[in-house]
Biotite code that builds the C-alpha atoms (Angstrom):
import biotite.structure as struc

atoms = struc.array([
    struc.Atom([-25.785, 89.237, 133.559], chain_id="A", res_id=1, res_name="MET", atom_name="CA", element="C"),
    struc.Atom([-28.867, 92.136, 132.911], chain_id="A", res_id=2, res_name="THR", atom_name="CA", element="C"),
    struc.Atom([-32.262, 90.848, 133.824], chain_id="A", res_id=3, res_name="ASN", atom_name="CA", element="C"),
    struc.Atom([-33.459, 90.156, 130.166], chain_id="A", res_id=4, res_name="ARG", atom_name="CA", element="C"),
    struc.Atom([-37.772, 89.298, 129.182], chain_id="A", res_id=5, res_name="VAL", atom_name="CA", element="C"),
    struc.Atom([-38.373, 87.651, 126.142], chain_id="A", res_id=6, res_name="VAL", atom_name="CA", element="C"),
    struc.Atom([-41.330, 87.405, 123.966], chain_id="A", res_id=7, res_name="ILE", atom_name="CA", element="C"),
    struc.Atom([-42.292, 85.157, 121.633], chain_id="A", res_id=8, res_name="VAL", atom_name="CA", element="C"),
    struc.Atom([-44.759, 85.661, 119.224], chain_id="A", res_id=9, res_name="VAL", atom_name="CA", element="C"),
    struc.Atom([-45.887, 82.133, 117.058], chain_id="A", res_id=10, res_name="ASP", atom_name="CA", element="C"),
    struc.Atom([-48.860, 81.300, 115.739], chain_id="A", res_id=11, res_name="ASP", atom_name="CA", element="C"),
    struc.Atom([-47.549, 77.639, 115.795], chain_id="A", res_id=12, res_name="ASN", atom_name="CA", element="C"),
    struc.Atom([-47.877, 75.955, 119.573], chain_id="A", res_id=13, res_name="LEU", atom_name="CA", element="C"),
    struc.Atom([-45.524, 73.395, 119.176], chain_id="A", res_id=14, res_name="ALA", atom_name="CA", element="C"),
    struc.Atom([-42.812, 76.962, 117.341], chain_id="A", res_id=15, res_name="SER", atom_name="CA", element="C"),
    struc.Atom([-44.052, 78.544, 120.051], chain_id="A", res_id=16, res_name="ARG", atom_name="CA", element="C"),
    struc.Atom([-43.137, 76.070, 122.877], chain_id="A", res_id=17, res_name="MET", atom_name="CA", element="C"),
    struc.Atom([-39.665, 75.356, 121.612], chain_id="A", res_id=18, res_name="LEU", atom_name="CA", element="C"),
    struc.Atom([-37.894, 78.151, 122.681], chain_id="A", res_id=19, res_name="PRO", atom_name="CA", element="C"),
    struc.Atom([-39.628, 78.720, 125.439], chain_id="A", res_id=20, res_name="ALA", atom_name="CA", element="C"),
    struc.Atom([-39.351, 75.688, 126.983], chain_id="A", res_id=21, res_name="ILE", atom_name="CA", element="C"),
    struc.Atom([-35.164, 76.632, 125.859], chain_id="A", res_id=22, res_name="ILE", atom_name="CA", element="C"),
    struc.Atom([-35.274, 79.688, 127.432], chain_id="A", res_id=23, res_name="LEU", atom_name="CA", element="C"),
    struc.Atom([-37.043, 79.296, 130.908], chain_id="A", res_id=24, res_name="ARG", atom_name="CA", element="C"),
    struc.Atom([-33.395, 76.746, 131.618], chain_id="A", res_id=25, res_name="SER", atom_name="CA", element="C"),
    struc.Atom([-32.073, 80.445, 131.568], chain_id="A", res_id=26, res_name="SER", atom_name="CA", element="C"),
    struc.Atom([-32.090, 83.851, 133.507], chain_id="A", res_id=27, res_name="PRO", atom_name="CA", element="C"),
    struc.Atom([-34.998, 85.476, 131.535], chain_id="A", res_id=28, res_name="VAL", atom_name="CA", element="C"),
    struc.Atom([-38.950, 85.816, 131.907], chain_id="A", res_id=29, res_name="GLN", atom_name="CA", element="C"),
    struc.Atom([-40.370, 84.189, 128.848], chain_id="A", res_id=30, res_name="VAL", atom_name="CA", element="C"),
    struc.Atom([-44.306, 85.569, 128.060], chain_id="A", res_id=31, res_name="PHE", atom_name="CA", element="C"),
    struc.Atom([-45.916, 83.371, 125.010], chain_id="A", res_id=32, res_name="GLU", atom_name="CA", element="C"),
    struc.Atom([-47.934, 85.211, 121.982], chain_id="A", res_id=33, res_name="CYS", atom_name="CA", element="C"),
    struc.Atom([-50.122, 83.246, 119.504], chain_id="A", res_id=34, res_name="GLU", atom_name="CA", element="C"),
    struc.Atom([-50.940, 86.307, 117.778], chain_id="A", res_id=35, res_name="THR", atom_name="CA", element="C"),
    struc.Atom([-49.117, 89.522, 116.895], chain_id="A", res_id=36, res_name="ALA", atom_name="CA", element="C"),
    struc.Atom([-52.377, 91.532, 118.402], chain_id="A", res_id=37, res_name="GLU", atom_name="CA", element="C"),
    struc.Atom([-51.297, 89.856, 121.610], chain_id="A", res_id=38, res_name="GLY", atom_name="CA", element="C"),
    struc.Atom([-48.046, 91.740, 122.236], chain_id="A", res_id=39, res_name="ILE", atom_name="CA", element="C"),
    struc.Atom([-48.985, 95.136, 122.978], chain_id="A", res_id=40, res_name="TRP", atom_name="CA", element="C"),
    struc.Atom([-50.321, 94.675, 125.867], chain_id="A", res_id=41, res_name="PRO", atom_name="CA", element="C"),
    struc.Atom([-46.871, 92.779, 127.432], chain_id="A", res_id=42, res_name="LEU", atom_name="CA", element="C"),
    struc.Atom([-44.648, 95.371, 125.960], chain_id="A", res_id=43, res_name="LEU", atom_name="CA", element="C"),
    struc.Atom([-47.080, 97.828, 127.767], chain_id="A", res_id=44, res_name="ALA", atom_name="CA", element="C"),
    struc.Atom([-46.812, 95.660, 130.421], chain_id="A", res_id=45, res_name="GLN", atom_name="CA", element="C"),
    struc.Atom([-43.368, 94.465, 131.255], chain_id="A", res_id=46, res_name="HIS", atom_name="CA", element="C"),
    struc.Atom([-39.229, 95.692, 130.320], chain_id="A", res_id=47, res_name="ASP", atom_name="CA", element="C"),
    struc.Atom([-39.327, 94.132, 127.383], chain_id="A", res_id=48, res_name="VAL", atom_name="CA", element="C"),
    struc.Atom([-35.506, 93.458, 126.029], chain_id="A", res_id=49, res_name="SER", atom_name="CA", element="C"),
    struc.Atom([-36.329, 91.166, 122.871], chain_id="A", res_id=50, res_name="HIS", atom_name="CA", element="C"),
    struc.Atom([-39.168, 89.873, 120.905], chain_id="A", res_id=51, res_name="VAL", atom_name="CA", element="C"),
    struc.Atom([-39.091, 86.623, 119.079], chain_id="A", res_id=52, res_name="LEU", atom_name="CA", element="C"),
    struc.Atom([-41.014, 87.057, 116.617], chain_id="A", res_id=53, res_name="LEU", atom_name="CA", element="C"),
    struc.Atom([-42.807, 84.616, 113.766], chain_id="A", res_id=54, res_name="ASP", atom_name="CA", element="C"),
    struc.Atom([-42.611, 86.424, 110.272], chain_id="A", res_id=55, res_name="ILE", atom_name="CA", element="C"),
    struc.Atom([-45.556, 84.196, 108.776], chain_id="A", res_id=56, res_name="SER", atom_name="CA", element="C"),
    struc.Atom([-48.403, 84.881, 111.312], chain_id="A", res_id=57, res_name="MET", atom_name="CA", element="C"),
    struc.Atom([-52.219, 85.056, 110.224], chain_id="A", res_id=58, res_name="PRO", atom_name="CA", element="C"),
    struc.Atom([-52.907, 88.589, 110.607], chain_id="A", res_id=59, res_name="GLY", atom_name="CA", element="C"),
    struc.Atom([-50.175, 90.917, 110.899], chain_id="A", res_id=60, res_name="ALA", atom_name="CA", element="C"),
    struc.Atom([-47.302, 89.231, 110.413], chain_id="A", res_id=61, res_name="GLY", atom_name="CA", element="C"),
    struc.Atom([-43.958, 89.749, 111.807], chain_id="A", res_id=62, res_name="GLY", atom_name="CA", element="C"),
    struc.Atom([-42.311, 92.335, 109.213], chain_id="A", res_id=63, res_name="VAL", atom_name="CA", element="C"),
    struc.Atom([-45.712, 94.791, 110.033], chain_id="A", res_id=64, res_name="GLU", atom_name="CA", element="C"),
    struc.Atom([-45.439, 94.131, 113.816], chain_id="A", res_id=65, res_name="VAL", atom_name="CA", element="C"),
    struc.Atom([-41.446, 95.138, 113.597], chain_id="A", res_id=66, res_name="ALA", atom_name="CA", element="C"),
    struc.Atom([-41.815, 98.145, 112.131], chain_id="A", res_id=67, res_name="GLN", atom_name="CA", element="C"),
    struc.Atom([-45.153, 99.197, 114.126], chain_id="A", res_id=68, res_name="LYS", atom_name="CA", element="C"),
    struc.Atom([-42.482, 98.916, 117.441], chain_id="A", res_id=69, res_name="ILE", atom_name="CA", element="C"),
    struc.Atom([-39.672, 100.209, 115.840], chain_id="A", res_id=70, res_name="ARG", atom_name="CA", element="C"),
    struc.Atom([-41.628, 103.710, 115.167], chain_id="A", res_id=71, res_name="ASP", atom_name="CA", element="C"),
    struc.Atom([-42.528, 103.800, 118.964], chain_id="A", res_id=72, res_name="GLN", atom_name="CA", element="C"),
    struc.Atom([-39.736, 105.514, 120.840], chain_id="A", res_id=73, res_name="PRO", atom_name="CA", element="C"),
    struc.Atom([-40.194, 103.884, 124.059], chain_id="A", res_id=74, res_name="GLN", atom_name="CA", element="C"),
    struc.Atom([-39.452, 100.553, 122.311], chain_id="A", res_id=75, res_name="PHE", atom_name="CA", element="C"),
    struc.Atom([-36.175, 101.987, 120.535], chain_id="A", res_id=76, res_name="ALA", atom_name="CA", element="C"),
    struc.Atom([-33.417, 99.284, 123.225], chain_id="A", res_id=77, res_name="ASN", atom_name="CA", element="C"),
    struc.Atom([-35.620, 96.118, 121.927], chain_id="A", res_id=78, res_name="ILE", atom_name="CA", element="C"),
    struc.Atom([-34.107, 93.592, 120.324], chain_id="A", res_id=79, res_name="LYS", atom_name="CA", element="C"),
    struc.Atom([-36.209, 92.062, 117.444], chain_id="A", res_id=80, res_name="LEU", atom_name="CA", element="C"),
    struc.Atom([-35.430, 88.514, 116.265], chain_id="A", res_id=81, res_name="VAL", atom_name="CA", element="C"),
    struc.Atom([-37.159, 86.831, 113.113], chain_id="A", res_id=82, res_name="ALA", atom_name="CA", element="C"),
    struc.Atom([-38.335, 83.551, 113.456], chain_id="A", res_id=83, res_name="TYR", atom_name="CA", element="C"),
    struc.Atom([-39.006, 81.944, 110.387], chain_id="A", res_id=84, res_name="THR", atom_name="CA", element="C"),
    struc.Atom([-39.256, 78.765, 108.152], chain_id="A", res_id=85, res_name="ALA", atom_name="CA", element="C"),
    struc.Atom([-37.885, 80.582, 105.059], chain_id="A", res_id=86, res_name="ASP", atom_name="CA", element="C"),
    struc.Atom([-34.185, 79.458, 104.716], chain_id="A", res_id=87, res_name="ALA", atom_name="CA", element="C"),
    struc.Atom([-33.438, 81.384, 101.993], chain_id="A", res_id=88, res_name="ARG", atom_name="CA", element="C"),
    struc.Atom([-30.160, 83.463, 102.697], chain_id="A", res_id=89, res_name="MET", atom_name="CA", element="C"),
    struc.Atom([-31.611, 86.881, 100.509], chain_id="A", res_id=90, res_name="ALA", atom_name="CA", element="C"),
    struc.Atom([-34.322, 87.633, 103.703], chain_id="A", res_id=91, res_name="GLN", atom_name="CA", element="C"),
    struc.Atom([-31.890, 87.826, 106.371], chain_id="A", res_id=92, res_name="ALA", atom_name="CA", element="C"),
    struc.Atom([-30.768, 91.197, 104.449], chain_id="A", res_id=93, res_name="GLU", atom_name="CA", element="C"),
    struc.Atom([-34.152, 92.282, 104.272], chain_id="A", res_id=94, res_name="TRP", atom_name="CA", element="C"),
    struc.Atom([-35.186, 91.333, 107.445], chain_id="A", res_id=95, res_name="LEU", atom_name="CA", element="C"),
    struc.Atom([-32.766, 93.216, 108.683], chain_id="A", res_id=96, res_name="ALA", atom_name="CA", element="C"),
    struc.Atom([-33.309, 96.399, 106.729], chain_id="A", res_id=97, res_name="SER", atom_name="CA", element="C"),
    struc.Atom([-36.913, 96.089, 108.361], chain_id="A", res_id=98, res_name="THR", atom_name="CA", element="C"),
    struc.Atom([-35.352, 96.495, 112.369], chain_id="A", res_id=99, res_name="GLY", atom_name="CA", element="C"),
    struc.Atom([-34.743, 92.752, 113.082], chain_id="A", res_id=100, res_name="PHE", atom_name="CA", element="C"),
    struc.Atom([-31.236, 92.152, 114.848], chain_id="A", res_id=101, res_name="GLY", atom_name="CA", element="C"),
    struc.Atom([-31.020, 88.833, 114.053], chain_id="A", res_id=102, res_name="ALA", atom_name="CA", element="C"),
    struc.Atom([-32.879, 86.309, 111.681], chain_id="A", res_id=103, res_name="VAL", atom_name="CA", element="C"),
    struc.Atom([-33.453, 82.555, 113.593], chain_id="A", res_id=104, res_name="LEU", atom_name="CA", element="C"),
    struc.Atom([-34.346, 79.702, 111.110], chain_id="A", res_id=105, res_name="ILE", atom_name="CA", element="C"),
    struc.Atom([-36.867, 76.853, 111.849], chain_id="A", res_id=106, res_name="LYS", atom_name="CA", element="C"),
    struc.Atom([-36.656, 74.670, 113.257], chain_id="A", res_id=107, res_name="PRO", atom_name="CA", element="C"),
    struc.Atom([-34.270, 76.438, 116.111], chain_id="A", res_id=108, res_name="ILE", atom_name="CA", element="C"),
    struc.Atom([-30.991, 74.499, 117.730], chain_id="A", res_id=109, res_name="LYS", atom_name="CA", element="C"),
    struc.Atom([-30.219, 75.729, 121.380], chain_id="A", res_id=110, res_name="ARG", atom_name="CA", element="C"),
    struc.Atom([-27.329, 77.262, 120.880], chain_id="A", res_id=111, res_name="PHE", atom_name="CA", element="C"),
    struc.Atom([-28.343, 79.789, 117.660], chain_id="A", res_id=112, res_name="ASP", atom_name="CA", element="C"),
    struc.Atom([-31.622, 80.725, 119.843], chain_id="A", res_id=113, res_name="LEU", atom_name="CA", element="C"),
    struc.Atom([-29.793, 81.571, 122.842], chain_id="A", res_id=114, res_name="LEU", atom_name="CA", element="C"),
    struc.Atom([-26.412, 83.684, 120.550], chain_id="A", res_id=115, res_name="GLU", atom_name="CA", element="C"),
    struc.Atom([-29.149, 85.688, 119.197], chain_id="A", res_id=116, res_name="SER", atom_name="CA", element="C"),
    struc.Atom([-30.874, 86.395, 122.247], chain_id="A", res_id=117, res_name="LEU", atom_name="CA", element="C"),
    struc.Atom([-26.938, 87.118, 123.538], chain_id="A", res_id=118, res_name="ASP", atom_name="CA", element="C"),
    struc.Atom([-27.478, 84.595, 126.071], chain_id="A", res_id=119, res_name="LEU", atom_name="CA", element="C"),
    struc.Atom([-25.012, 82.356, 124.636], chain_id="A", res_id=120, res_name="ALA", atom_name="CA", element="C"),
    struc.Atom([-21.753, 81.107, 126.819], chain_id="A", res_id=121, res_name="PRO", atom_name="CA", element="C"),
    struc.Atom([-19.185, 83.016, 125.793], chain_id="A", res_id=122, res_name="PRO", atom_name="CA", element="C"),
    struc.Atom([-16.845, 81.158, 123.769], chain_id="A", res_id=123, res_name="HIS", atom_name="CA", element="C"),
    struc.Atom([-13.845, 79.490, 125.406], chain_id="A", res_id=124, res_name="GLN", atom_name="CA", element="C"),
    struc.Atom([-10.952, 78.013, 123.606], chain_id="A", res_id=125, res_name="PRO", atom_name="CA", element="C"),
    struc.Atom([-10.215, 74.575, 124.331], chain_id="A", res_id=126, res_name="HIS", atom_name="CA", element="C"),
    struc.Atom([-7.750, 74.298, 126.665], chain_id="A", res_id=127, res_name="GLN", atom_name="CA", element="C"),
    struc.Atom([-4.840, 71.334, 126.769], chain_id="A", res_id=128, res_name="LEU", atom_name="CA", element="C"),
    struc.Atom([-4.053, 70.094, 130.511], chain_id="A", res_id=129, res_name="ASP", atom_name="CA", element="C"),
    struc.Atom([-0.017, 69.775, 130.005], chain_id="A", res_id=130, res_name="ASP", atom_name="CA", element="C"),
    struc.Atom([-0.757, 65.558, 130.742], chain_id="A", res_id=131, res_name="GLN", atom_name="CA", element="C"),
    struc.Atom([-2.331, 65.781, 127.440], chain_id="A", res_id=132, res_name="THR", atom_name="CA", element="C"),
    struc.Atom([-0.154, 68.043, 125.470], chain_id="A", res_id=133, res_name="ARG", atom_name="CA", element="C"),
    struc.Atom([2.840, 66.075, 126.425], chain_id="A", res_id=134, res_name="SER", atom_name="CA", element="C"),
    struc.Atom([0.940, 62.653, 125.354], chain_id="A", res_id=135, res_name="SER", atom_name="CA", element="C"),
    struc.Atom([0.434, 64.211, 121.801], chain_id="A", res_id=136, res_name="GLN", atom_name="CA", element="C"),
    struc.Atom([3.611, 65.271, 121.444], chain_id="A", res_id=137, res_name="ALA", atom_name="CA", element="C"),
])
């Protein structure tokens, strides 16, 4: 697995801490930002692989920041994940058109977060052992 550096950007402390805590149990380096403006020094200093970006923040919102990231060729390989409490399904298509590769709806689930960051374990089909199979026959 490649090293991943994830930035979690959210003005709400609890919404920022939950994904950060989940991610710290995975093989990733996690940085947190309270404002969209705080992301730029981190992008300049680290080889960031993913940005979890709150859509509705004071000042620059997530969509505006995503567009600025996408406008800079050196950040072309960063996967952007929209992080929002707005559960309208139509929004997911709109967000994809603005440069986001995934959408997470708050409150997040651990598996959904890991999957959006390409960290979820591959799906393993349930295998029954011979004794279980013969008892079900």
